[in-house]
C-alpha positions as CSV (number, residue, x, y, z in Angstrom):
1,X,106.5,80.0,105.0
2,X,107.8,80.1,108.8
3,X,106.6,83.0,110.5
4,X,110.0,83.7,111.7
5,X,110.7,84.8,108.2
6,X,108.4,87.7,108.8
7,X,109.6,90.7,110.7
8,X,107.0,92.6,112.8
9,X,108.4,96.1,112.5
10,X,106.7,98.8,115.1
11,X,108.0,102.4,115.4
12,X,106.8,103.5,118.8
13,X,107.1,107.2,120.7
14,X,105.6,107.1,124.1
15,X,102.9,104.0,123.2
16,X,103.2,102.3,126.8
17,X,99.3,102.2,126.8
18,X,99.2,99.8,123.9
19,X,102.8,98.5,122.9
20,X,102.4,95.4,125.5
21,X,99.0,94.3,124.2
22,X,99.9,94.9,120.6
23,X,103.2,92.4,120.9
24,X,101.1,90.0,122.9
25,X,98.5,90.0,119.9
26,X,101.2,89.4,117.3
27,X,102.7,86.5,119.2
28,X,99.2,84.7,119.5
29,X,99.2,85.0,115.7
30,X,102.6,83.2,115.6
31,X,104.8,85.9,115.0
32,X,108.0,86.0,117.1
33,X,110.4,88.0,115.4
34,X,109.3,91.6,116.4
35,X,111.4,94.4,116.4
36,X,110.3,97.7,117.9
37,X,112.3,101.1,116.9
38,X,111.5,103.3,119.8
39,X,112.0,107.0,119.7
40,X,113.6,107.2,123.3
41,X,110.1,107.1,125.0
42,X,109.7,108.8,128.4
43,X,106.8,106.3,129.4
44,X,108.6,102.8,129.8
45,X,107.6,101.9,126.2
46,X,111.1,100.4,125.5
47,X,111.1,98.3,128.6
48,X,107.6,96.9,128.3
49,X,108.5,95.8,124.5
50,X,111.5,94.0,125.7
51,X,109.5,92.5,128.7
52,X,107.2,90.9,126.3
53,X,110.1,89.5,124.1
54,X,110.1,92.2,121.5
55,X,114.0,93.3,120.0
56,X,114.1,96.8,120.8
57,X,116.3,99.3,119.1
58,X,116.6,102.9,120.2
59,X,116.1,105.4,117.4
60,X,119.5,107.8,116.7
61,X,117.5,110.3,115.5
62,X,114.0,112.1,115.6
63,X,110.9,111.6,113.6
64,X,109.0,108.5,112.4
65,X,110.6,108.7,108.8
66,X,114.1,108.4,110.5
67,X,113.0,105.6,112.5
68,X,111.7,103.7,109.6
69,X,115.0,104.2,107.4
70,X,117.1,103.3,110.4
71,X,114.7,100.1,111.1
72,X,114.9,99.0,107.3
73,X,118.8,99.1,107.3
74,X,118.7,96.6,110.1
75,X,116.0,94.0,108.9
76,X,117.4,90.7,107.0
77,X,113.9,88.9,107.0
78,X,112.7,88.3,103.7
79,X,109.1,89.5,104.6
80,X,108.2,92.8,106.6
81,X,105.2,93.9,108.3
82,X,105.3,97.6,109.4
83,X,102.6,98.4,111.8
84,X,102.0,101.5,114.1
85,X,102.4,100.9,118.0
86,X,99.1,103.0,118.9
87,X,96.9,100.0,119.0
88,X,94.9,100.8,116.3
89,X,95.5,98.0,114.0
90,X,94.5,94.3,114.3
91,X,97.5,91.7,114.6
92,X,95.1,89.1,113.6
93,X,94.8,90.9,110.2
94,X,98.6,90.7,109.5
95,X,97.9,87.1,107.4
96,X,95.9,89.0,105.0
97,X,98.5,91.8,104.2
98,X,100.9,88.9,103.8
99,X,99.1,86.7,101.5
100,X,99.4,88.7,98.2
101,X,103.3,89.3,98.9
102,X,103.8,85.3,99.7
103,X,101.9,84.4,96.7
104,X,104.0,86.7,94.5
105,X,101.5,88.8,93.2
106,X,102.8,92.0,94.8
107,X,105.8,93.4,96.2
108,X,104.0,96.1,98.8
109,X,100.7,95.9,100.3
110,X,98.7,98.7,101.9
111,X,96.2,98.0,104.6
112,X,93.3,100.2,103.3
113,X,91.7,101.9,106.7
114,X,89.0,104.1,104.5
115,X,86.6,101.4,104.2
116,X,86.3,99.5,107.8
117,X,87.2,102.2,110.1
118,X,85.6,102.0,113.5
119,X,83.3,105.0,114.6
120,X,85.7,107.5,116.3
121,X,88.8,106.4,114.6
122,X,88.9,109.2,112.5
123,X,87.8,113.0,113.1
124,X,85.8,114.6,110.2
125,X,89.1,116.8,109.6
126,X,91.2,113.5,109.6
127,X,89.0,112.0,107.3
128,X,88.7,114.8,104.9
129,X,92.2,115.3,104.9
130,X,93.1,111.7,103.8
131,X,90.8,111.9,100.9
132,X,92.2,115.1,99.7
133,X,95.8,113.8,100.1
134,X,95.0,110.6,98.2
135,X,93.2,112.5,95.6
136,X,96.1,114.7,94.9
137,X,98.3,111.4,95.0
138,X,95.9,109.9,92.2
139,X,96.3,113.0,90.2
140,X,100.0,113.4,90.3
141,X,101.0,110.0,90.0
142,X,98.2,108.4,87.9
143,X,97.8,105.6,90.3
144,X,94.9,104.9,92.3
145,X,95.5,103.9,95.7
146,X,93.0,104.7,98.2
147,X,95.1,105.0,101.5
148,X,98.5,106.2,100.9
149,X,98.9,107.3,104.6
150,X,98.2,103.8,106.2
151,X,100.7,102.5,108.8
152,X,99.8,98.9,108.1
153,X,101.8,97.8,105.4
154,X,103.7,94.5,104.1
155,X,106.8,94.4,102.0
156,X,109.3,91.9,100.8
157,X,113.0,92.7,101.7
158,X,113.8,93.3,98.0
159,X,111.1,95.9,98.0
160,X,112.6,97.8,100.7
161,X,116.1,97.6,99.4
162,X,114.9,99.2,96.2
163,X,113.5,102.3,98.5
164,X,115.2,105.8,98.2
165,X,113.9,107.3,101.2
166,X,114.8,110.6,102.7
167,X,111.7,111.9,104.8
168,X,112.2,111.9,108.8
169,X,108.6,112.9,109.6
170,X,105.2,111.5,109.1
171,X,105.7,112.2,105.3
172,X,107.4,108.8,105.3
173,X,104.4,106.6,104.3
174,X,103.7,109.0,101.3
175,X,107.4,109.0,100.3
176,X,107.2,105.3,100.4
177,X,104.1,104.9,98.2
178,X,105.6,107.5,95.7
179,X,108.8,105.4,95.5
180,X,107.0,102.2,95.0
181,X,105.4,103.9,92.0
182,X,108.8,105.4,90.8
183,X,110.2,101.9,91.1
184,X,107.1,100.5,89.4
185,X,106.7,98.0,92.1
186,X,103.6,95.8,92.5
187,X,101.4,97.7,94.8
188,X,98.4,96.1,96.0
189,X,95.8,97.2,98.9
190,X,93.6,95.4,101.0
191,X,90.6,96.4,103.7
192,X,91.6,96.6,107.2
193,X,90.0,97.3,110.4
194,X,91.0,100.8,111.7
195,X,90.4,101.3,115.6
196,X,90.3,104.6,117.6
197,X,93.3,105.2,119.3
198,X,93.7,104.6,123.2
199,X,92.6,107.7,125.2
200,X,95.8,107.1,127.5
201,X,98.0,107.8,124.4
202,X,97.8,111.2,122.7
203,X,98.3,111.5,119.0
204,X,101.5,112.8,117.8
205,X,100.0,114.0,114.6
206,X,98.7,117.4,113.7
207,X,96.3,117.2,111.0
208,X,96.8,120.7,109.6
209,X,100.6,120.9,110.0
210,X,101.3,117.3,109.0
211,X,98.6,117.5,106.3
212,X,100.2,120.3,104.5
213,X,103.9,118.7,104.9
214,X,102.5,115.5,103.4
215,X,100.6,117.5,100.6
216,X,103.9,119.4,99.8
217,X,105.9,116.2,99.8
218,X,103.5,114.9,96.9
219,X,103.7,118.1,95.1
220,X,107.8,118.0,95.5
221,X,108.4,114.5,94.4
222,X,106.2,114.9,91.3
223,X,109.3,116.8,89.9
224,X,110.8,113.5,88.8
225,X,107.7,111.7,87.9
226,X,105.3,114.4,86.5
227,X,107.0,117.4,85.7
228,X,104.2,118.7,83.6
229,X,102.0,118.8,86.6
230,X,105.0,120.2,88.8
231,X,105.9,123.1,86.5
232,X,102.3,123.6,85.3
233,X,101.4,124.6,88.9
234,X,103.8,127.3,89.0
235,X,103.1,128.5,85.6
236,X,99.3,128.6,86.2
237,X,100.0,130.8,89.4
238,X,102.1,133.1,87.5
239,X,99.9,133.7,84.8
240,X,96.7,134.1,87.0
241,X,98.8,136.8,88.8
242,X,99.5,138.2,85.3
243,X,96.0,138.5,84.5
244,X,94.8,139.9,87.6
245,X,97.2,142.4,87.5
246,X,96.6,143.0,83.5
247,X,92.9,143.5,84.2
248,X,93.6,146.1,86.8
249,X,96.0,147.8,84.2
250,X,93.4,147.8,81.6
251,X,90.3,149.1,83.8
252,X,92.8,152.0,84.6
253,X,94.0,152.7,81.3
254,X,90.1,153.2,80.1
255,X,90.1,156.1,83.0
256,X,93.1,157.6,81.3
257,X,95.4,156.5,84.3
258,X,98.9,154.6,83.0
259,X,100.6,152.0,85.3
260,X,104.0,151.5,83.3
261,X,105.4,149.7,86.1
262,X,102.5,147.4,86.7
263,X,102.2,146.6,83.0
264,X,105.8,145.5,82.9
265,X,105.3,143.3,85.8
266,X,102.1,141.9,84.3
267,X,104.2,140.8,81.1
268,X,107.1,139.3,83.2
269,X,104.2,137.7,85.2
270,X,102.7,136.1,81.8
271,X,106.0,135.2,80.2
272,X,107.6,133.6,83.1
273,X,104.2,131.5,83.4
274,X,104.6,130.5,79.7
275,X,108.2,129.6,80.3
276,X,107.3,127.2,83.1
277,X,104.7,125.6,80.8
278,X,107.5,125.0,78.3
279,X,110.0,123.6,81.0
280,X,107.1,121.5,81.9
281,X,106.6,120.0,78.2
282,X,110.5,119.7,77.9
283,X,110.8,117.9,81.4
284,X,108.0,115.6,80.7
285,X,109.9,114.6,77.1
286,X,113.1,114.0,79.0
287,X,111.4,111.6,81.9
288,X,109.5,110.0,79.2
289,X,112.5,109.1,77.2
290,X,114.2,107.9,80.3
291,X,111.5,105.7,81.2
292,X,111.7,104.3,78.0
293,X,115.4,103.8,78.1
294,X,115.2,102.1,81.5
295,X,112.5,99.8,80.4
296,X,114.6,98.8,77.3
297,X,117.6,98.3,79.6
298,X,115.6,95.9,82.0
299,X,114.2,94.0,79.0
300,X,117.4,93.3,77.8
301,X,118.8,92.3,81.1
302,X,115.8,89.8,81.4
303,X,116.5,88.4,78.0
304,X,120.1,87.8,79.1
305,X,119.0,86.1,82.2
């Protein structure tokens, strides 16, 4: 493989403190094809990247997700490494990410930060949030990935072309992971080093706000992959509400106090909750039949080839 066949993709927003050194590090590793997609930084990030020999493209919209979607449409190289521009990842570990892709054992490789992170790289809140989100992902999609929020990844161009991405914010890593599962791509994880962010560059991530958005993205996307989980959560919430109001009605009834309207509401809660479970089972059946049909078509296409 020629290193020119690998595009190093770096999304940036006000990363002047780290972008120059990061580009130098990748060049030392022999990577010359470096694409910086810049979110109209105000600190000279784009100018620094250009001065270091990177190709710089200004983002047409806002958010990391939109930047990634725009950049994926520009890349023609057979292999892609995506890395954050904040200096928390090591360029010398790029070959480890590329190896499974080059050997044909994986379509998409994720750098797992949660095993070799440096002191201070994560706050306790970040670490807890990452583990909760990964647990939720494993539960919903039935695939054990330990770090779906990693910003250091390797892809084949075919893998990227298959992804149908819509998220414009920090949920993009989650959506990429979900899409890889839905498209049945071969995903592998490699342990990588994760460094503390430079004190000169403020983080754009809000742990609570963005954590909620990422969690809700995992849940919403489950509608087409695990509908039993999606509708089951809604059904469970309504049944719990029905049991709560029903308990109150029964307790009051023993005191010779009747609540007709609350009794009707209780019945509606429970009926609607049961309907959600039924919708979930029917949707799950449809999804299963769809998968079987798609698999059959793919197998026949392979036989024809």
